[in-house]
PAZAPA-4460 file (N, C-alpha, C; in steps of 0.05 Angstrom, whole numbers, plus 32768, in hexadecimal, padded with zeros to 4 digits):
% residues 223
    n_x    n_y    n_z   ca_x   ca_y   ca_z    c_x    c_y    c_z   seq   type   mol
   8227   88E7   7AF4   821C   88E7   7B0F   8211   88CB   7B16     1      M     A
   8201   88C0   7B04   81F5   88A6   7B08   820B   8890   7B0A     2      K     A
   8220   8894   7AF9   8236   8882   7AF9   8244   8882   7B14     3      E     A
   8248   889A   7B20   8255   889C   7B3A   8244   888F   7B50     4      N     A
   8229   8892   7B4E   8217   8886   7B62   8219   8867   7B60     5      I     A
   8219   885D   7B47   821B   8840   7B43   8235   8835   7B4E     6      K     A
   824B   8844   7B49   8265   883B   7B53   8266   883B   7B72     7      K     A
   8259   8850   7B7D   8259   8853   7B9A   8249   883C   7BA6     8      K     A
   8232   8835   7B9A   8221   8820   7BA3   8230   8805   7BA0     9      D     A
   823E   8801   7B8A   824D   87E9   7B86   8263   87E7   7B9B    10      F     A
   8271   87FD   7BA0   8287   87FD   7BB4   827D   87F5   7BD0    11      G     A
   8265   87FF   7BD7   8259   87F8   7BF1   8254   87DA   7BF2    12      I     A
   824A   87CF   7BDD   8244   87B2   7BDC   825D   87A2   7BDF    13      R     A
   8273   87AB   7BD2   828C   879D   7BD4   8296   879D   7BF1    14      V     A
   8297   87B5   7BFD   82A1   87B8   7C18   8290   87A9   7C2C    15      I     A
   8276   87AD   7C2A   8264   879F   7C3D   8266   8781   7C3B    16      V     A
   8266   8777   7C22   8269   875A   7C1E   8282   8750   7C29    17      G     A
   8298   875D   7C23   82B2   8755   7C2D   82B3   8754   7C4C    18      F     A
   82AA   8769   7C58   82AA   876B   7C76   8299   8756   7C82    19      V     A
   8281   8752   7C77   826F   873E   7C82   827A   8722   7C80    20      I     A
   8285   871A   7C69   8290   86FF   7C66   82A8   86FB   7C78    21      F     A
   82B9   8710   7C7A   82D0   870C   7C8C   82C8   870B   7CA9    22      F     A
   82B4   871B   7CB1   82AB   871B   7CCD   829E   8701   7CD4    23      A     A
   828E   86F6   7CC2   8281   86DC   7CC7   8297   86C6   7CC9    24      V     A
   82AB   86C8   7CB8   82C1   86B4   7CB8   82D0   86B6   7CD3    25      F     A
   82D7   86CE   7CDB   82E6   86D2   7CF4   82D6   86C8   7D0C    26      F     A
   82BC   86CF   7D0D   82AC   86C5   7D24   82A8   86A7   7D23    27      G     A
   82A3   869C   7D0B   829F   8680   7D08   82B9   8670   7D0F    28      G     A
   82CF   867A   7D06   82E9   866D   7D0B   82EF   866D   7D29    29      D     A
   82E8   8683   7D36   82ED   8685   7D53   82DC   8670   7D62    30      W     A
   82C3   866E   7D5A   82B1   865A   7D66   82BB   863D   7D62    31      L     A
   82C4   8638   7D49   82CF   861D   7D43   82E7   8617   7D54    32      V     A
   82F8   862C   7D57   8311   8628   7D67   830B   8624   7D84    33      G     A
   82F5   862F   7D8F   82EE   862C   7DAB   82DE   8613   7DB1    34      K     A
   82D0   8608   7D9D   82BE   85F2   7DA2   82C7   85D7   7D97    35      S     A
   82DA   85D7   7D83   82E2   85BE   7D77   8300   85BB   7D79    36      L     A
   8309   85A1   7D7C   8325   859C   7D7F   832F   8586   7D6D    37      Y     A
   8349   8585   7D68   8354   8570   7D57   834A   8570   7D3B    38      G     A
   8344   8559   7D30   833A   8556   7D15   8320   8565   7D11    39      V     A
   830F   8564   7D26   82F4   8571   7D25   82F7   858F   7D20    40      S     A
   830C   859A   7D2C   8311   85B7   7D28   8317   85BD   7D0B    41      N     A
   8327   85AC   7CFE   832E   85B1   7CE2   8317   85AB   7CD0    42      K     A
   8306   8598   7CD7   82EE   8592   7CC7   82DB   85AA   7CC8    43      V     A
   82D7   85B4   7CE1   82C6   85CC   7CE4   82D0   85E4   7CD6    44      G     A
   82EB   85E9   7CD8   82F7   85FF   7CCA   82F5   85FD   7CAC    45      G     A
   82F8   85E4   7CA2   82F6   85DF   7C85   82D9   85E5   7C7B    46      T     A
   82C5   85DA   7C8A   82A9   85DF   7C82   82A2   85FC   7C82    47      C     A
   82AC   860B   7C97   82A7   8627   7C99   82B2   8636   7C80    48      L     A
   82CA   8631   7C79   82D7   863F   7C63   82CB   8638   7C48    49      R     A
   82C5   861F   7C44   82B9   8617   7C2A   829D   8624   7C28    50      V     A
   828D   8623   7C3D   8272   862E   7C3D   8273   864C   7C37    51      S     A
   8285   865B   7C45   8287   8678   7C41   8292   867E   7C25    52      L     A
   82A5   866D   7C1C   82B0   8672   7C01   829A   866F   7BEC    53      G     A
   8289   865B   7BEF   8273   8658   7BDB   8260   866F   7BDD    54      I     A
   8258   8677   7BF5   8246   868E   7BF8   8252   86A8   7BED    55      L     A
   826C   86AC   7BF2   827A   86C3   7BE8   827A   86C3   7BC9    56      C     A
   827E   86AC   7BBE   827E   86A9   7BA0   8262   86B1   7B95    57      S     A
   824D   86A8   7BA2   8232   86AE   7B9A   822D   86CC   7B9C    58      I     A
   8235   86D8   7BB3   8231   86F4   7BB7   8240   8704   7BA1    59      Y     A
   8259   86FC   7B9B   8268   870B   7B87   825B   8709   7B6B    60      T     A
   8251   86F1   7B65   8245   86ED   7B4B   822A   86FA   7B48    61      A     A
   8219   86F7   7B5C   81FD   86FF   7B5B   81F9   871D   7B62    62      K     A
   8206   8725   7B77   8202   8741   7B81   8215   8755   7B73    63      V     A
   822F   874D   7B71   8242   875F   7B64   8244   875B   7B46    64      L     A
   8239   8745   7B3C   8239   873F   7B1F   8256   873C   7B15    65      K     A
   8267   872F   7B25   8283   872B   7B1E   8287   870D   7B1A    66      I     A
   8294   8706   7B04   829C   86EA   7AFF   82B7   86E5   7B0C    67      K     A
   82B7   86D4   7B20   82D0   86CE   7B2E   82E4   86C0   7B1D    68      I     A
   82DB   86AD   7B0C   82ED   869E   7AFB   82F2   8682   7B05    69      G     A
   82DD   8672   7B05   82DF   8657   7B0E   82E4   8643   7AF6    70      F     A
   82E8   864E   7ADF   82F1   863E   7AC8   830F   863A   7ACA    71      K     A
   8319   8626   7ABC   8336   861F   7ABE   8346   862C   7AA8    72      R     A
   833D   8643   7A9E   834C   8652   7A8A   8368   8659   7A94    73      D     A
   837D   8652   7A85   8398   865A   7A8C   83A0   8651   7AA8    74      D     A
   8397   863A   7AB1   839D   8631   7ACC   83BB   862E   7AD0    75      F     A
   83C9   8621   7ABD   83E5   861D   7ABF   83F5   8636   7ABD    76      F     A
   83EB   864A   7AAE   83F8   8664   7AAD   83F7   8670   7AC9    77      R     A
   83E1   866E   7AD6   83DF   8678   7AF2   83F2   866A   7B04    78      G     A
   83F5   8650   7B01   8408   8641   7B12   8424   864A   7B0D    79      L     A
   842C   864E   7AF4   8447   8657   7AEE   844D   8673   7AFA    80      M     A
   8439   8684   7AFA   843D   869F   7B04   8441   869F   7B23    81      M     A
   8439   8689   7B2F   843C   8686   7B4C   8453   8673   7B54    82      Q     A
   8465   866F   7B41   847B   865C   7B46   848B   8662   7B5F    83      T     A
   8492   867B   7B66   84A1   867F   7B7F   8492   8675   7B98    84      P     A
   8477   8678   7B97   8468   8670   7BAF   8466   8652   7BB2    85      I     A
   8461   8644   7B9B   845F   8627   7B9F   847A   861A   7BA3    86      W     A
   8490   8627   7B9A   84AA   861D   7BA0   84B0   8620   7BBE    87      L     A
   84A8   8636   7BCA   84AA   863A   7BE7   849A   8625   7BF5    88      I     A
   8482   861F   7BEB   8471   860A   7BF7   847E   85EF   7BF6    89      A     A
   848C   85E8   7BE0   849A   85CF   7BDE   84B0   85CE   7BF2    90      V     A
   84BF   85E4   7BF6   84D5   85E6   7C09   84CB   85E0   7C25    91      F     A
   84B5   85ED   7C2D   84A9   85E9   7C48   849E   85CD   7C4C    92      F     A
   8494   85C2   7C36   8489   85A7   7C37   849F   8593   7C3E    93      S     A
   84B6   8596   7C30   84CD   8584   7C35   84D7   8587   7C52    94      V     A
   84D9   85A0   7C5B   84E2   85A4   7C76   84CF   8597   7C8B    95      I     A
   84B5   8599   7C86   84A2   858D   7C99   84A1   856F   7C98    96      N     A
   84A6   8564   7C80   84A7   8547   7C7D   84BF   853C   7C8E    97      V     A
   84D6   854A   7C8C   84ED   8542   7C9B   84E8   8546   7CB9    98      V     A
   84DB   855C   7CC0   84D5   8562   7CDC   84C2   854D   7CE8    99      K     A
   84AF   8543   7CD8   849B   8530   7CE3   84A5   8513   7CE2   100      L     A
   84BA   850E   7CD2   84C3   84F2   7CD0   84CE   84E9   7CEB   101      S     A
   84C5   84D2   7CF4   84CD   84C8   7D0E   84BA   84D0   7D24   102      G     A
   84AA   84E5   7D20   8497   84EE   7D34   847B   84E2   7D30   103      K     A
   8476   84D8   7D18   845C   84CC   7D12   845F   84B2   7D04   104      M     A
   844B   84A1   7D07   844B   8488   7CF7   8442   8490   7CDB   105      T     A
   8445   847E   7CC8   843E   8483   7CAC   8421   848A   7CAA   106      T     A
   840F   847B   7CB8   83F2   8481   7CB6   83EC   849C   7CC3   107      S     A
   83F9   84A3   7CD9   83F4   84BD   7CE6   83FD   84D3   7CD3   108      E     A
   8413   84CF   7CC6   841E   84E4   7CB3   840A   84E9   7C9D   109      F     A
   83FF   84D4   7C91   83ED   84D7   7C7A   83D2   84E3   7C83   110      F     A
   83C9   84DC   7C9B   83B0   84E8   7CA6   83B5   8506   7CAB   111      V     A
   83CC   850C   7CB6   83D4   8528   7CBB   83D4   8538   7CA1   112      N     A
   83E0   852D   7C8C   83E2   853A   7C72   83C6   853D   7C65   113      C     A
   83B6   8528   7C68   839B   8529   7C5C   838A   853F   7C68   114      A     A
   838A   8540   7C83   837A   8554   7C91   8383   8570   7C8A   115      V     A
   839E   8575   7C8B   83A8   858F   7C86   83A4   8598   7C69   116      W     A
   83A6   8585   7C56   83A3   858C   7C3A   8387   8595   7C34   117      S     A
   8373   8587   7C3F   8357   858F   7C3A   8352   85AA   7C47   118      V     A
   835B   85AD   7C60   8358   85C7   7C6E   8365   85DE   7C5F   119      Y     A
   837E   85D9   7C56   838D   85EE   7C48   8380   85F7   7C2E   120      A     A
   8375   85E4   7C1F   8366   85EA   7C07   834D   85FB   7C0D   121      L     A
   8340   85F4   7C23   8329   8604   7C2B   8331   8621   7C32   122      A     A
   8348   8624   7C40   8352   863E   7C46   8358   864E   7C2C   123      V     A
   8366   8640   7C1A   836C   864D   7C00   8353   8655   7BF1   124      G     A
   833F   8643   7BF1   8326   8648   7BE3   8318   8661   7BED   125      F     A
   8314   8662   7C08   8305   8679   7C13   8315   8693   7C10   126      F     A
   832E   8693   7C17   833E   86AC   7C16   8341   86B6   7BF9   127      E     A
   8344   86A4   7BE6   8347   86AE   7BCA   832C   86B9   7BBF   128      E     A
   8316   86AB   7BC6   82FC   86B5   7BBD   82F6   86D0   7BC9   129      V     A
   82FD   86D3   7BE3   82F7   86EC   7BF1   830A   8703   7BE8   130      L     A
   8324   86FE   7BE8   8337   8713   7BE3   833E   8718   7BC6   131      C     A
   833C   8704   7BB5   8341   8708   7B99   8326   8709   7B8A   132      R     A
   8315   86F6   7B8F   82FB   86F6   7B80   82E9   870D   7B86   133      G     A
   82E5   8713   7BA0   82D3   8729   7BA7   82E3   8744   7BA9   134      L     A
   82F7   8745   7BBA   8304   875F   7BC0   8314   876A   7BA8   135      L     A
   8326   875A   7B9D   8336   8763   7B86   8325   876B   7B6E   136      L     A
   8313   875A   7B67   8301   8761   7B50   82F0   8779   7B56   137      N     A
   82E6   877A   7B6F   82D6   8791   7B77   82E5   87AB   7B75   138      G     A
   82FE   87AB   7B7E   830E   87C3   7B7D   8314   87CB   7B60   139      L     A
   8318   87B7   7B4F   831E   87BD   7B32   8306   87CC   7B26   140      C     A
   82EE   87C4   7B2D   82D6   87D2   7B22   82D4   87EE   7B2F   141      V     A
   82D8   87EF   7B49   82D6   8809   7B57   82EA   881E   7B4D   142      M     A
   8301   8815   7B44   8316   8827   7B3C   8318   882B   7B1E   143      L     A
   8304   8821   7B0F   8304   8824   7AF2   8304   8842   7AEC   144      E     A
   8314   884A   7AD8   8317   8866   7AD1   832D   8874   7ADF   145      G     A
   8338   8868   7AF4   834E   8873   7B03   8368   886A   7AF6   146      K     A
   837F   8874   7AFF   8399   886D   7AF4   83A1   8851   7AFE   147      K     A
   83A8   883F   7AEC   83B1   8824   7AF3   839F   8816   7B07   148      N     A
   8385   8813   7B00   8372   8807   7B13   8378   87EB   7B1B   149      P     A
   8382   87DA   7B09   8388   87BE   7B0F   83A0   87BC   7B22   150      V     A
   83B5   87CB   7B1D   83CD   87CB   7B2E   83C6   87D5   7B4A   151      I     A
   83B8   87EB   7B4B   83B0   87F6   7B65   839E   87E2   7B74   152      V     A
   838C   87D5   7B66   837A   87C2   7B73   8389   87AA   7B7D   153      S     A
   839D   87A1   7B6E   83AE   878A   7B77   83BD   8791   7B90   154      I     A
   83C9   87A9   7B91   83D8   87B2   7BA9   83C5   87B5   7BC1   155      V     A
   83AF   87C3   7BBD   839C   87C8   7BD3   8391   87AE   7BDE   156      L     A
   8388   879C   7BCD   837C   8783   7BD6   8391   8772   7BE4   157      S     A
   83A9   8773   7BDB   83BF   8763   7BE7   83C6   876E   7C03   158      S     A
   83C6   8789   7C05   83CC   8795   7C1F   83B6   878D   7C33   159      L     A
   839D   878E   7C2A   8387   8786   7C3C   8389   8768   7C43   160      I     A
   838F   8757   7C2F   8392   873B   7C33   83A8   8736   7C49   161      F     A
   83BE   8744   7C46   83D4   8741   7C5A   83CB   874A   7C76   162      G     A
   83BE   8762   7C76   83B6   876D   7C90   83A2   875C   7C9F   163      A     A
   8392   874D   7C90   837E   873B   7C9D   838B   8727   7CB0   164      L     A
   83A4   8721   7CAB   83B2   870D   7CBB   83B8   8717   7CD7   165      H     A
   83B3   8731   7CDC   83B7   873B   7CF7   83A2   872F   7D0B   166      F     A
   838E   8721   7D00   837B   8713   7D12   838A   86FD   7D22   167      I     A
   83A1   86F5   7D19   83B0   86E1   7D28   83BA   86EB   7D42   168      N     A
   83BD   8706   7D44   83C5   8712   7D5E   83AC   8713   7D70   169      V     A
   8395   871A   7D64   837C   871C   7D73   8374   8701   7D7F   170      I     A
   8376   86EC   7D6F   836D   86D2   7D7A   8383   86C3   7D89   171      D     A
   839B   86D0   7D8B   83B0   86C5   7D9C   83C0   86AE   7D8F   172      G     A
   83BD   86A9   7D75   83CA   8693   7D68   83E7   869A   7D60   173      S     A
   83EF   86B3   7D62   840A   86BB   7D5B   8411   86D6   7D69   174      A     A
   842B   86DB   7D6E   8433   86F4   7D7A   8431   870A   7D66   175      S     A
   8434   8723   7D6F   8432   873A   7D5D   8449   8739   7D48   176      F     A
   8461   8732   7D51   8478   8732   7D3F   8475   871C   7D2A   177      I     A
   846C   8704   7D32   8467   86EE   7D1F   8452   86F6   7D0B   178      E     A
   843D   8703   7D15   8427   870C   7D04   8430   8722   7CF0   179      T     A
   8440   8734   7CFA   8449   874A   7CE9   845A   873F   7CD2   180      A     A
   846A   872B   7CD7   847A   871E   7CC2   8467   8710   7CAF   181      I     A
   8453   8703   7CBA   843F   86F5   7CA9   8430   8708   7C97   182      Q     A
   8429   871F   7CA2   841B   8734   7C92   842C   873D   7C7A   183      V     A
   8446   8740   7C7E   8457   8748   7C68   8458   8733   7C52   184      V     A
   845D   871A   7C5A   845F   8706   7C44   8445   86FE   7C38   185      Y     A
   842F   8701   7C47   8415   86FB   7C3B   840C   8712   7C28   186      T     A
   8415   872A   7C2E   8410   8741   7C1C   841E   873D   7C01   187      T     A
   8438   8735   7C03   8447   872F   7BEB   843B   8717   7BDC   188      V     A
   8433   8703   7BEB   8426   86EC   7BDE   840C   86F3   7BD1   189      G     A
   83FD   8706   7BDE   83E4   870F   7BD3   83E7   871D   7BB9   190      G     A
   83FD   872C   7BB6   8403   8739   7B9C   8408   8724   7B86   191      I     A
   8417   870F   7B8D   841D   86FA   7B7A   8403   86EC   7B72   192      V     A
   83F2   86E5   7B86   83D8   86D8   7B81   83C7   86E9   7B6F   193      F     A
   83C6   8703   7B75   83B4   8715   7B66   83BD   8718   7B49   194      A     A
   83D8   871A   7B45   83E2   871D   7B2A   83DC   8704   7B1A   195      M     A
   83E1   86EC   7B26   83DC   86D3   7B18   83BE   86D0   7B12   196      A     A
   83AD   86D8   7B25   8390   86D7   7B21   8387   86E8   7B09   197      Y     A
   8390   8701   7B09   8387   8714   7AF4   8392   870C   7AD8   198      K     A
   83AA   86FF   7AD7   83B6   86F8   7ABE   83AA   86DD   7AB3   199      R     A
   83A3   86CB   7AC6   839A   86B0   7ABD   837B   86AF   7ABA   200      S     A
   836D   86C2   7AC6   8350   86C2   7AC5   8342   86AA   7AD2   201      N     A
   8351   869D   7AE4   8345   8686   7AF3   834F   8688   7B10   202      T     A
   833D   8683   7B22   8345   8684   7B3F   834F   866A   7B49   203      I     A
   834C   8655   7B39   8354   863A   7B42   8372   8638   7B47   204      W     A
   8383   8645   7B36   83A0   8642   7B3A   83A8   864F   7B54   205      S     A
   839C   8666   7B5B   83A4   8673   7B75   8399   8663   7B8D   206      T     A
   8382   8657   7B8A   8377   8646   7BA0   838A   862F   7BA5   207      I     A
   8393   8622   7B8F   83A4   860A   7B92   83BF   8612   7B9F   208      V     A
   83CC   8627   7B94   83E6   862F   7B9E   83E4   863A   7BBB   209      V     A
   83D0   864A   7BC0   83CB   8654   7BDB   83C7   863D   7BEF   210      H     A
   83B6   8629   7BE7   83B1   8612   7BF7   83CA   8602   7BFC   211      G     A
   83DB   85FE   7BE7   83F3   85EF   7BE9   8407   85FC   7BFC   212      F     A
   8409   8617   7BFB   841B   8626   7C0D   8412   8623   7C2A   213      L     A
   83F8   8625   7C2F   83ED   8622   7C4A   83F2   8606   7C54   214      D     A
   83ED   85F2   7C42   83F2   85D6   7C4A   840F   85D2   7C52   215      F     A
   8422   85DD   7C43   843E   85DA   7C49   8445   85E5   7C64   216      A     A
   8438   85FB   7C6C   843D   8607   7C86   842E   85F8   7C9C   217      V     A
   8415   85F0   7C97   8404   85E3   7CAB   840D   85C7   7CB2   218      F     A
   8417   85B8   7C9E   841B   859B   7CA2   842F   8594   7CB9   219      M     A
   843F   85A8   7CC1   8451   85A3   7CD6   8446   85A8   7CF2   220      G     A
   842C   85B0   7CF2   841F   85B6   7D0C   840C   85A0   7D14   221      K     A
   840B   859A   7D2E   83F8   8586   7D38   83DC   8591   7D37   222      P     A
   83C8   8580   7D34   83AC   858A   7D36   839D   857B   7D4A   223      F     A
***
């Protein structure tokens, strides 16, 4: 009985923490989008994500008593498990370099890449800490004693990670069809990230690959 109460209390903390951090992120990102433009917009978005990522890490460690895994144990193993994703990122990077050639001066190109790379790493940092560090680990604890708790947690957390991208419809940054496609491939990507994270015991590899993929997609967009 006491064990059930403890698990219920833990589950509430996981859900409440996840919802609060995502809600603050959504509201903060909306404000940044409405008040800042150009490079300032990306700087504001980067600061927001890094700040929330750090706070989420502290919440996960201190309140949930979960170690996210900021050591570099098996970092390269994690990278290798995500090979399909970073190969896709390389492909998109090449396409965008070709696309941007002739449209920007060399200095403009490097400034564009520098801004997007920092922003993309911040995106990867926050989303990995929130969806893998807090949510995935939280679900694993909540489902202890059930059948295949890690596999179920990986699938559930990845479905939630993918579904979160529906906010792109709400804020008007993408159509419903575009967002639905994004939800599918981010869910699949989430499964790959989650598997690599659980096998490598470090979140750094998923942050790096996630950030690289976002950079490969973002770099072709003006800011």
